[in-house]
ZAMARKOL-66769 format. One record per residue: residue number from 1; y, x, z of N, C-alpha, C, O in turn. Coordinates in steps of 0.02 Angstrom, whole numbers, padded with zeros to 5 digits, always signed. Atoms other than C-alpha are relative to their C-alpha. Layout:
! ZAMARKOL-66769
+-----+--------+--------+--------+--------+--------+--------+--------+--------+--------+--------+--------+--------+
! num !    n_Y !    n_X !    n_Z !   ca_Y !   ca_X !   ca_Z !    c_Y !    c_X !    c_Z !    o_Y !    o_X !    o_Z !
+-----+--------+--------+--------+--------+--------+--------+--------+--------+--------+--------+--------+--------+
! NUM !      Y !      X !      Z !      Y !      X !      Z !      Y !      X !      Z !      Y !      X !      Z !
...
+-----+--------+--------+--------+--------+--------+--------+--------+--------+--------+--------+--------+--------+
***
This chain:
! ZAMARKOL-66769
+-----+--------+--------+--------+--------+--------+--------+--------+--------+--------+--------+--------+--------+
! num !    n_Y !    n_X !    n_Z !   ca_Y !   ca_X !   ca_Z !    c_Y !    c_X !    c_Z !    o_Y !    o_X !    o_Z !
+-----+--------+--------+--------+--------+--------+--------+--------+--------+--------+--------+--------+--------+
!   1 ! +00032 ! -00038 ! +00053 ! +05259 ! +04375 ! +05005 ! +00010 ! -00036 ! -00066 ! -00006 ! -00095 ! -00072 !
!   2 ! -00011 ! +00029 ! +00065 ! +05307 ! +04345 ! +04824 ! -00064 ! +00002 ! -00041 ! -00103 ! +00049 ! -00037 !
!   3 ! +00055 ! +00001 ! +00047 ! +05178 ! +04295 ! +04696 ! +00022 ! +00037 ! -00063 ! +00082 ! +00043 ! -00076 !
!   4 ! -00020 ! -00039 ! +00059 ! +05172 ! +04397 ! +04534 ! +00048 ! -00038 ! -00047 ! +00091 ! -00006 ! -00078 !
!   5 ! -00044 ! +00037 ! +00045 ! +05258 ! +04257 ! +04436 ! +00069 ! -00014 ! +00032 ! +00112 ! -00043 ! -00001 !
!   6 ! -00064 ! +00011 ! -00034 ! +05401 ! +04252 ! +04563 ! +00049 ! +00057 ! -00012 ! +00105 ! +00055 ! +00013 !
!   7 ! -00043 ! -00057 ! +00013 ! +05472 ! +04416 ! +04500 ! -00024 ! +00037 ! -00062 ! -00082 ! +00030 ! -00082 !
!   8 ! +00019 ! -00044 ! +00054 ! +05473 ! +04535 ! +04353 ! -00023 ! +00065 ! +00032 ! +00015 ! +00097 ! +00069 !
!   9 ! +00028 ! -00060 ! -00030 ! +05360 ! +04678 ! +04401 ! +00005 ! +00057 ! -00051 ! -00011 ! +00048 ! -00110 !
!  10 ! -00007 ! -00058 ! +00045 ! +05395 ! +04850 ! +04328 ! -00012 ! +00063 ! +00040 ! -00016 ! +00062 ! +00101 !
!  11 ! +00003 ! -00066 ! -00032 ! +05373 ! +05034 ! +04365 ! +00034 ! +00051 ! -00044 ! +00045 ! +00040 ! -00103 !
!  12 ! -00032 ! -00055 ! +00036 ! +05457 ! +05195 ! +04315 ! -00054 ! +00053 ! -00011 ! -00085 ! +00076 ! +00037 !
!  13 ! +00051 ! -00050 ! +00014 ! +05341 ! +05317 ! +04228 ! +00025 ! +00069 ! +00021 ! +00081 ! +00089 ! +00007 !
!  14 ! -00018 ! -00066 ! -00026 ! +05341 ! +05488 ! +04309 ! +00021 ! +00047 ! -00056 ! +00063 ! +00091 ! -00046 !
!  15 ! -00016 ! -00045 ! +00056 ! +05349 ! +05571 ! +04138 ! +00073 ! -00007 ! -00022 ! +00099 ! +00037 ! -00058 !
!  16 ! -00070 ! +00010 ! +00020 ! +05526 ! +05501 ! +04116 ! +00049 ! +00031 ! +00050 ! +00109 ! +00031 ! +00038 !
!  17 ! -00044 ! -00027 ! -00052 ! +05594 ! +05584 ! +04274 ! +00012 ! +00074 ! -00011 ! -00026 ! +00108 ! -00045 !
!  18 ! -00015 ! -00072 ! +00004 ! +05676 ! +05754 ! +04288 ! -00058 ! +00038 ! +00032 ! -00071 ! +00031 ! +00092 !
!  19 ! +00061 ! -00032 ! -00023 ! +05523 ! +05865 ! +04304 ! +00011 ! +00049 ! +00057 ! -00034 ! +00056 ! +00099 !
!  20 ! -00011 ! -00048 ! -00053 ! +05602 ! +05995 ! +04418 ! +00003 ! -00031 ! +00069 ! -00007 ! +00003 ! +00119 !
!  21 ! -00008 ! +00033 ! -00065 ! +05626 ! +05866 ! +04556 ! -00053 ! -00052 ! +00012 ! -00046 ! -00094 ! +00057 !
!  22 ! +00052 ! +00051 ! -00005 ! +05468 ! +05764 ! +04534 ! -00033 ! -00002 ! +00069 ! -00041 ! -00056 ! +00098 !
!  23 ! +00033 ! -00002 ! -00065 ! +05383 ! +05822 ! +04694 ! +00047 ! -00024 ! +00055 ! +00026 ! -00060 ! +00101 !
!  24 ! -00048 ! +00021 ! -00050 ! +05541 ! +05796 ! +04796 ! +00010 ! -00076 ! -00001 ! +00015 ! -00108 ! +00051 !
!  25 ! -00007 ! +00072 ! +00007 ! +05561 ! +05620 ! +04728 ! -00061 ! -00036 ! +00029 ! -00055 ! -00086 ! +00064 !
!  26 ! +00062 ! +00029 ! -00024 ! +05380 ! +05582 ! +04765 ! -00002 ! +00000 ! +00077 ! -00022 ! -00049 ! +00108 !
!  27 ! -00001 ! -00005 ! -00073 ! +05399 ! +05643 ! +04945 ! +00050 ! -00048 ! +00031 ! +00037 ! -00079 ! +00083 !
!  28 ! -00051 ! +00046 ! -00025 ! +05559 ! +05541 ! +04969 ! -00025 ! -00072 ! -00003 ! -00016 ! -00110 ! +00045 !
!  29 ! +00026 ! +00068 ! +00005 ! +05477 ! +05382 ! +04905 ! -00051 ! -00014 ! +00054 ! -00050 ! -00067 ! +00085 !
!  30 ! +00053 ! +00009 ! -00049 ! +05328 ! +05407 ! +05020 ! +00029 ! -00003 ! +00071 ! +00012 ! -00048 ! +00109 !
!  31 ! -00025 ! -00003 ! -00069 ! +05424 ! +05455 ! +05177 ! +00050 ! -00056 ! +00016 ! +00050 ! -00082 ! +00072 !
!  32 ! -00051 ! +00051 ! -00013 ! +05566 ! +05329 ! +05159 ! -00025 ! -00071 ! -00008 ! -00006 ! -00116 ! +00030 !
!  33 ! +00018 ! +00069 ! +00018 ! +05480 ! +05179 ! +05081 ! -00075 ! -00013 ! +00000 ! -00097 ! -00070 ! -00009 !
!  34 ! +00073 ! +00008 ! +00002 ! +05292 ! +05210 ! +05089 ! -00025 ! -00017 ! -00070 ! -00077 ! -00050 ! -00077 !
!  35 ! +00018 ! +00015 ! +00069 ! +05284 ! +05201 ! +04899 ! -00027 ! +00062 ! -00036 ! -00007 ! +00118 ! -00021 !
!  36 ! +00024 ! -00053 ! +00044 ! +05190 ! +05304 ! +04771 ! +00051 ! +00009 ! -00056 ! +00097 ! -00032 ! -00065 !
!  37 ! -00048 ! -00017 ! +00052 ! +05281 ! +05383 ! +04626 ! +00008 ! -00054 ! -00053 ! +00064 ! -00070 ! -00072 !
!  38 ! -00004 ! +00052 ! +00051 ! +05239 ! +05247 ! +04498 ! -00015 ! -00069 ! +00029 ! -00048 ! -00110 ! -00003 !
!  39 ! +00012 ! +00064 ! -00034 ! +05235 ! +05102 ! +04621 ! +00033 ! -00057 ! -00037 ! +00082 ! -00048 ! -00074 !
!  40 ! -00030 ! +00060 ! +00030 ! +05270 ! +04925 ! +04564 ! +00065 ! -00017 ! +00036 ! +00069 ! -00017 ! +00098 !
!  41 ! -00065 ! +00022 ! -00026 ! +05450 ! +04872 ! +04587 ! +00012 ! -00071 ! -00026 ! -00020 ! -00092 ! -00075 !
!  42 ! -00009 ! +00071 ! +00018 ! +05517 ! +04694 ! +04575 ! +00074 ! -00017 ! -00011 ! +00119 ! +00005 ! +00025 !
!  43 ! -00065 ! +00030 ! +00013 ! +05666 ! +04607 ! +04499 ! -00010 ! -00075 ! +00006 ! -00050 ! -00103 ! -00030 !
!  44 ! +00008 ! +00071 ! -00013 ! +05684 ! +04430 ! +04563 ! +00033 ! -00041 ! -00055 ! +00081 ! -00018 ! -00087 !
!  45 ! -00028 ! +00043 ! +00054 ! +05721 ! +04286 ! +04442 ! +00075 ! -00011 ! +00008 ! +00110 ! -00021 ! -00042 !
!  46 ! -00072 ! +00009 ! -00011 ! +05892 ! +04267 ! +04522 ! +00041 ! +00060 ! -00022 ! +00102 ! +00058 ! -00024 !
!  47 ! -00035 ! -00061 ! +00020 ! +05932 ! +04442 ! +04462 ! +00015 ! +00046 ! +00059 ! +00046 ! +00099 ! +00049 !
!  48 ! -00014 ! -00042 ! -00059 ! +05939 ! +04511 ! +04639 ! -00055 ! +00053 ! +00008 ! -00112 ! +00043 ! -00012 !
!  49 ! +00047 ! -00053 ! -00015 ! +05857 ! +04672 ! +04691 ! -00011 ! +00001 ! +00075 ! +00036 ! -00003 ! +00114 !
!  50 ! +00012 ! -00007 ! -00072 ! +05771 ! +04684 ! +04858 ! +00018 ! +00072 ! +00020 ! +00019 ! +00116 ! -00023 !
!  51 ! -00022 ! -00067 ! -00022 ! +05823 ! +04834 ! +04963 ! -00050 ! +00055 ! -00018 ! -00030 ! +00111 ! -00033 !
!  52 ! +00050 ! -00051 ! +00017 ! +05658 ! +04926 ! +04930 ! +00007 ! +00021 ! -00073 ! +00005 ! +00080 ! -00088 !
!  53 ! -00006 ! -00016 ! +00071 ! +05679 ! +04914 ! +04742 ! +00063 ! +00040 ! -00014 ! +00061 ! +00089 ! -00051 !
!  54 ! -00063 ! -00036 ! +00011 ! +05861 ! +04969 ! +04747 ! -00006 ! +00072 ! +00026 ! +00016 ! +00119 ! -00007 !
!  55 ! +00007 ! -00067 ! -00029 ! +05820 ! +05116 ! +04862 ! -00047 ! +00042 ! -00043 ! -00034 ! +00101 ! -00055 !
!  56 ! +00047 ! -00037 ! +00042 ! +05670 ! +05166 ! +04754 ! +00033 ! +00021 ! -00065 ! +00024 ! +00078 ! -00088 !
!  57 ! -00035 ! -00017 ! +00062 ! +05776 ! +05159 ! +04596 ! +00050 ! +00056 ! +00012 ! +00060 ! +00099 ! -00031 !
!  58 ! -00047 ! -00054 ! -00016 ! +05906 ! +05268 ! +04682 ! -00036 ! +00067 ! +00006 ! -00012 ! +00118 ! -00019 !
!  59 ! +00039 ! -00062 ! -00007 ! +05774 ! +05397 ! +04729 ! -00023 ! +00025 ! -00069 ! -00020 ! +00084 ! -00084 !
!  60 ! +00028 ! -00019 ! +00065 ! +05700 ! +05394 ! +04554 ! +00054 ! +00022 ! -00050 ! +00039 ! +00062 ! -00095 !
!  61 ! -00051 ! -00015 ! +00050 ! +05865 ! +05406 ! +04461 ! +00057 ! +00045 ! +00025 ! +00102 ! +00062 ! -00013 !
!  62 ! -00053 ! -00043 ! -00027 ! +05973 ! +05513 ! +04576 ! +00002 ! +00067 ! -00035 ! -00050 ! +00096 ! -00050 !
!  63 ! -00004 ! -00068 ! +00025 ! +06039 ! +05673 ! +04503 ! -00033 ! +00047 ! +00051 ! -00026 ! +00036 ! +00111 !
!  64 ! +00035 ! -00045 ! -00047 ! +05936 ! +05817 ! +04578 ! +00045 ! +00026 ! +00056 ! +00022 ! +00037 ! +00111 !
!  65 ! -00046 ! -00026 ! -00051 ! +06091 ! +05879 ! +04670 ! +00012 ! -00050 ! +00057 ! +00038 ! -00030 ! +00109 !
!  66 ! -00011 ! +00051 ! -00051 ! +06097 ! +05714 ! +04769 ! -00062 ! -00015 ! +00042 ! -00058 ! -00053 ! +00090 !
!  67 ! +00062 ! +00017 ! -00035 ! +05917 ! +05711 ! +04828 ! +00000 ! +00022 ! +00073 ! -00024 ! -00015 ! +00116 !
!  68 ! -00001 ! -00024 ! -00069 ! +05945 ! +05815 ! +04985 ! +00043 ! -00046 ! +00044 ! +00023 ! -00063 ! +00100 !
!  69 ! -00044 ! +00046 ! -00038 ! +06089 ! +05702 ! +05042 ! -00035 ! -00067 ! +00009 ! -00029 ! -00098 ! +00062 !
!  70 ! +00037 ! +00063 ! -00005 ! +05982 ! +05549 ! +05005 ! -00054 ! +00005 ! +00053 ! -00066 ! -00042 ! +00091 !
!  71 ! +00054 ! -00010 ! -00050 ! +05841 ! +05622 ! +05111 ! +00028 ! -00002 ! +00071 ! -00006 ! -00024 ! +00117 !
!  72 ! -00030 ! +00000 ! -00067 ! +05961 ! +05643 ! +05258 ! +00030 ! -00067 ! +00020 ! +00042 ! -00079 ! +00079 !
!  73 ! -00032 ! +00064 ! -00015 ! +06035 ! +05469 ! +05245 ! -00050 ! -00049 ! +00031 ! -00110 ! -00041 ! +00025 !
!  74 ! +00041 ! +00052 ! -00032 ! +05971 ! +05319 ! +05340 ! -00029 ! -00045 ! -00055 ! +00005 ! -00061 ! -00104 !
!  75 ! +00032 ! +00045 ! +00049 ! +05848 ! +05209 ! +05245 ! +00039 ! -00066 ! -00002 ! +00057 ! -00093 ! +00050 !
!  76 ! -00036 ! +00062 ! +00014 ! +05935 ! +05057 ! +05169 ! +00074 ! +00002 ! +00019 ! +00107 ! -00050 ! +00022 !
!  77 ! -00072 ! -00006 ! -00011 ! +06107 ! +05124 ! +05213 ! +00034 ! -00013 ! -00067 ! +00003 ! -00001 ! -00120 !
!  78 ! -00034 ! +00010 ! +00065 ! +06237 ! +05079 ! +05081 ! -00002 ! +00064 ! -00041 ! +00010 ! +00119 ! -00015 !
!  79 ! +00005 ! -00058 ! +00044 ! +06213 ! +05194 ! +04933 ! +00069 ! +00023 ! -00023 ! +00114 ! -00018 ! -00034 !
!  80 ! -00063 ! -00024 ! +00031 ! +06353 ! +05306 ! +04871 ! +00005 ! -00030 ! -00070 ! -00046 ! -00039 ! -00103 !
!  81 ! -00008 ! +00031 ! +00066 ! +06426 ! +05230 ! +04712 ! -00037 ! +00036 ! -00057 ! -00066 ! +00004 ! -00101 !
!  82 ! +00033 ! -00036 ! +00054 ! +06355 ! +05369 ! +04602 ! -00075 ! -00015 ! -00001 ! -00105 ! -00019 ! -00054 !
!  83 ! +00072 ! +00015 ! -00003 ! +06177 ! +05330 ! +04663 ! -00013 ! -00072 ! -00019 ! -00063 ! -00087 ! -00052 !
!  84 ! +00009 ! +00070 ! +00018 ! +06198 ! +05143 ! +04648 ! +00007 ! -00009 ! -00075 ! -00031 ! -00046 ! -00106 !
!  85 ! -00009 ! +00005 ! +00073 ! +06263 ! +05162 ! +04470 ! -00060 ! +00030 ! -00036 ! -00082 ! +00003 ! -00087 !
!  86 ! +00059 ! -00031 ! +00032 ! +06117 ! +05278 ! +04427 ! -00060 ! -00048 ! +00005 ! -00098 ! -00055 ! -00043 !
!  87 ! +00055 ! +00047 ! -00010 ! +05994 ! +05152 ! +04500 ! +00006 ! -00059 ! -00048 ! -00042 ! -00079 ! -00080 !
!  88 ! -00011 ! +00058 ! +00043 ! +06071 ! +05007 ! +04403 ! -00006 ! +00019 ! -00074 ! -00029 ! -00021 ! -00114 !
!  89 ! +00009 ! -00023 ! +00069 ! +06077 ! +05110 ! +04242 ! -00075 ! +00006 ! -00017 ! -00096 ! -00009 ! -00072 !
!  90 ! +00072 ! -00005 ! +00010 ! +05891 ! +05144 ! +04263 ! -00030 ! -00069 ! -00008 ! -00072 ! -00080 ! -00051 !
!  91 ! +00024 ! +00068 ! +00006 ! +05858 ! +04959 ! +04290 ! +00019 ! -00030 ! -00068 ! -00022 ! -00064 ! -00099 !
!  92 ! -00021 ! +00024 ! +00066 ! +05958 ! +04918 ! +04134 ! -00045 ! +00028 ! -00054 ! -00067 ! -00008 ! -00098 !
!  93 ! +00045 ! -00032 ! +00049 ! +05853 ! +05042 ! +04035 ! -00069 ! -00033 ! +00001 ! -00098 ! -00045 ! -00052 !
!  94 ! +00066 ! +00033 ! -00006 ! +05692 ! +04963 ! +04101 ! +00003 ! -00068 ! -00035 ! -00044 ! -00085 ! -00072 !
!  95 ! -00006 ! +00066 ! +00031 ! +05754 ! +04791 ! +04046 ! +00004 ! +00006 ! -00076 ! -00028 ! -00033 ! -00111 !
!  96 ! -00007 ! -00009 ! +00073 ! +05803 ! +04852 ! +03872 ! -00067 ! +00019 ! -00030 ! -00086 ! -00007 ! -00083 !
!  97 ! +00065 ! -00020 ! +00026 ! +05634 ! +04936 ! +03848 ! -00048 ! -00059 ! +00000 ! -00083 ! -00070 ! -00049 !
!  98 ! +00045 ! +00058 ! -00003 ! +05539 ! +04782 ! +03905 ! +00018 ! -00052 ! -00051 ! -00027 ! -00080 ! -00084 !
!  99 ! -00021 ! +00049 ! +00050 ! +05641 ! +04666 ! +03796 ! -00017 ! +00023 ! -00071 ! -00030 ! -00018 ! -00114 !
! 100 ! +00017 ! -00027 ! +00065 ! +05609 ! +04781 ! +03649 ! -00073 ! -00010 ! -00019 ! -00090 ! -00003 ! -00078 !
! 101 ! +00070 ! +00012 ! +00014 ! +05424 ! +04742 ! +03663 ! -00013 ! -00070 ! -00029 ! -00067 ! -00084 ! -00053 !
! 102 ! +00007 ! +00068 ! +00024 ! +05454 ! +04561 ! +03613 ! +00025 ! -00006 ! -00071 ! +00069 ! +00031 ! -00093 !
! 103 ! -00022 ! +00013 ! +00068 ! +05472 ! +04495 ! +03438 ! +00072 ! -00026 ! -00001 ! +00097 ! -00054 ! +00048 !
! 104 ! -00070 ! +00023 ! +00005 ! +05646 ! +04457 ! +03375 ! +00008 ! -00055 ! -00052 ! +00064 ! -00073 ! -00069 !
! 105 ! -00005 ! +00055 ! +00049 ! +05602 ! +04322 ! +03249 ! -00057 ! -00049 ! +00012 ! -00105 ! -00034 ! +00047 !
! 106 ! +00051 ! +00051 ! -00006 ! +05500 ! +04163 ! +03239 ! -00066 ! +00025 ! -00032 ! -00120 ! +00012 ! -00005 !
! 107 ! +00060 ! -00027 ! +00033 ! +05379 ! +04248 ! +03117 ! -00038 ! +00048 ! +00046 ! -00099 ! +00045 ! +00051 !
! 108 ! +00032 ! -00048 ! -00046 ! +05346 ! +04389 ! +03241 ! -00032 ! -00036 ! +00059 ! -00087 ! -00018 ! +00080 !
! 109 ! +00028 ! +00039 ! -00055 ! +05319 ! +04263 ! +03382 ! -00064 ! -00036 ! -00021 ! -00113 ! -00036 ! +00015 !
! 110 ! +00059 ! +00036 ! +00025 ! +05198 ! +04162 ! +03276 ! -00059 ! +00048 ! -00011 ! -00116 ! +00032 ! +00005 !
! 111 ! +00052 ! -00050 ! +00010 ! +05101 ! +04320 ! +03228 ! -00030 ! +00022 ! +00067 ! -00091 ! +00028 ! +00073 !
! 112 ! +00024 ! -00021 ! -00066 ! +05089 ! +04373 ! +03409 ! -00041 ! -00055 ! +00032 ! -00093 ! -00041 ! +00063 !
! 113 ! +00038 ! +00056 ! -00029 ! +05031 ! +04199 ! +03463 ! -00068 ! -00007 ! -00035 ! -00118 ! -00019 ! -00001 !
! 114 ! +00062 ! +00004 ! +00037 ! +04899 ! +04197 ! +03326 ! -00048 ! +00056 ! +00021 ! -00107 ! +00044 ! +00031 !
! 115 ! +00042 ! -00056 ! -00021 ! +04836 ! +04370 ! +03374 ! -00028 ! -00012 ! +00070 ! -00086 ! +00004 ! +00083 !
! 116 ! +00022 ! +00014 ! -00068 ! +04827 ! +04317 ! +03556 ! -00055 ! -00054 ! +00000 ! -00104 ! -00050 ! +00037 !
! 117 ! +00049 ! +00053 ! +00006 ! +04733 ! +04159 ! +03509 ! -00067 ! +00026 ! -00026 ! -00120 ! +00008 ! -00001 !
! 118 ! +00060 ! -00030 ! +00028 ! +04608 ! +04258 ! +03404 ! -00036 ! +00044 ! +00052 ! -00097 ! +00043 ! +00057 !
! 119 ! +00028 ! -00043 ! -00052 ! +04583 ! +04382 ! +03545 ! -00035 ! -00042 ! +00053 ! -00088 ! -00024 ! +00077 !
! 120 ! +00030 ! +00045 ! -00050 ! +04549 ! +04239 ! +03667 ! -00065 ! -00030 ! -00026 ! -00114 ! -00035 ! +00011 !
! 121 ! +00061 ! +00028 ! +00030 ! +04422 ! +04161 ! +03547 ! -00057 ! +00051 ! +00001 ! -00114 ! +00035 ! +00018 !
! 122 ! +00051 ! -00054 ! +00001 ! +04330 ! +04328 ! +03528 ! -00027 ! +00011 ! +00071 ! -00087 ! +00021 ! +00080 !
! 123 ! +00021 ! -00009 ! -00069 ! +04326 ! +04348 ! +03717 ! -00047 ! -00056 ! +00022 ! -00098 ! -00044 ! +00055 !
! 124 ! +00042 ! +00057 ! -00017 ! +04255 ! +04173 ! +03739 ! -00068 ! +00003 ! -00034 ! -00119 ! -00013 ! -00004 !
! 125 ! +00063 ! -00007 ! +00037 ! +04123 ! +04205 ! +03605 ! -00045 ! +00053 ! +00033 ! -00105 ! +00043 ! +00039 !
! 126 ! +00038 ! -00053 ! -00034 ! +04070 ! +04366 ! +03692 ! -00029 ! -00025 ! +00065 ! -00086 ! -00011 ! +00082 !
! 127 ! +00023 ! +00028 ! -00064 ! +04058 ! +04275 ! +03859 ! -00058 ! -00048 ! -00012 ! -00107 ! -00048 ! +00025 !
! 128 ! +00054 ! +00047 ! +00017 ! +03952 ! +04138 ! +03778 ! -00064 ! +00037 ! -00018 ! -00118 ! +00017 ! +00002 !
! 129 ! +00058 ! -00040 ! +00020 ! +03837 ! +04269 ! +03702 ! -00033 ! +00031 ! +00062 ! -00094 ! +00031 ! +00067 !
! 130 ! +00027 ! -00031 ! -00061 ! +03817 ! +04357 ! +03870 ! -00036 ! -00052 ! +00042 ! -00091 ! -00039 ! +00067 !
! 131 ! +00032 ! +00053 ! -00039 ! +03777 ! +04192 ! +03957 ! -00066 ! -00019 ! -00032 ! -00115 ! -00030 ! +00003 !
! 132 ! +00062 ! +00017 ! +00035 ! +03648 ! +04151 ! +03823 ! -00054 ! +00052 ! +00010 ! -00112 ! +00035 ! +00020 !
! 133 ! +00048 ! -00054 ! -00011 ! +03565 ! +04321 ! +03842 ! -00027 ! -00002 ! +00071 ! -00086 ! +00008 ! +00083 !
! 134 ! +00021 ! +00003 ! -00070 ! +03561 ! +04303 ! +04031 ! -00047 ! -00058 ! +00012 ! -00095 ! -00052 ! +00050 !
! 135 ! +00045 ! +00058 ! -00006 ! +03482 ! +04130 ! +04016 ! -00068 ! +00014 ! -00030 ! -00119 ! -00005 ! -00002 !
! 136 ! +00063 ! -00019 ! +00031 ! +03350 ! +04198 ! +03897 ! -00040 ! +00047 ! +00044 ! -00100 ! +00039 ! +00053 !
! 137 ! +00034 ! -00048 ! -00044 ! +03311 ! +04342 ! +04014 ! -00027 ! -00035 ! +00062 ! -00081 ! -00018 ! +00087 !
! 138 ! +00022 ! +00038 ! -00058 ! +03299 ! +04220 ! +04160 ! -00060 ! -00043 ! -00015 ! -00104 ! -00051 ! +00027 !
! 139 ! +00057 ! +00042 ! +00020 ! +03180 ! +04107 ! +04065 ! -00063 ! +00042 ! -00010 ! -00118 ! +00018 ! +00004 !
! 140 ! +00058 ! -00043 ! +00012 ! +03068 ! +04254 ! +04020 ! -00029 ! +00025 ! +00066 ! -00089 ! +00041 ! +00070 !
! 141 ! +00024 ! -00028 ! -00064 ! +03055 ! +04312 ! +04201 ! -00040 ! -00047 ! +00040 ! -00063 ! -00030 ! +00094 !
+-----+--------+--------+--------+--------+--------+--------+--------+--------+--------+--------+--------+--------+
***
């Protein structure tokens, strides 16, 4: 079992999938892999995909005309090149989107770090206030 920091965890939002085939994709994920539509998928630090992630990406990104053939194929059988390319293109898109969420300059990084630090301080202050209130209530009782 991998720990969360042992892999990049991501999911594909259902709203980004071809809507006409959403139910069929959901049924394929459940019957073949026991996964929900927006299940967590993993990319290992080595850059390798486990068979479940590759198969799920194939189901999620297959052209609708390929879904029936995918449903008839054996689970974890080698994917046809068109499905493997679609799966890898989807993974590439996920990576580009995730990387786009990060700052691209030192100034942006410093701003993000400062905002995170301020957020942590506010959280700690709130926790201290709650503890103080609970102690006061306990003393009154």
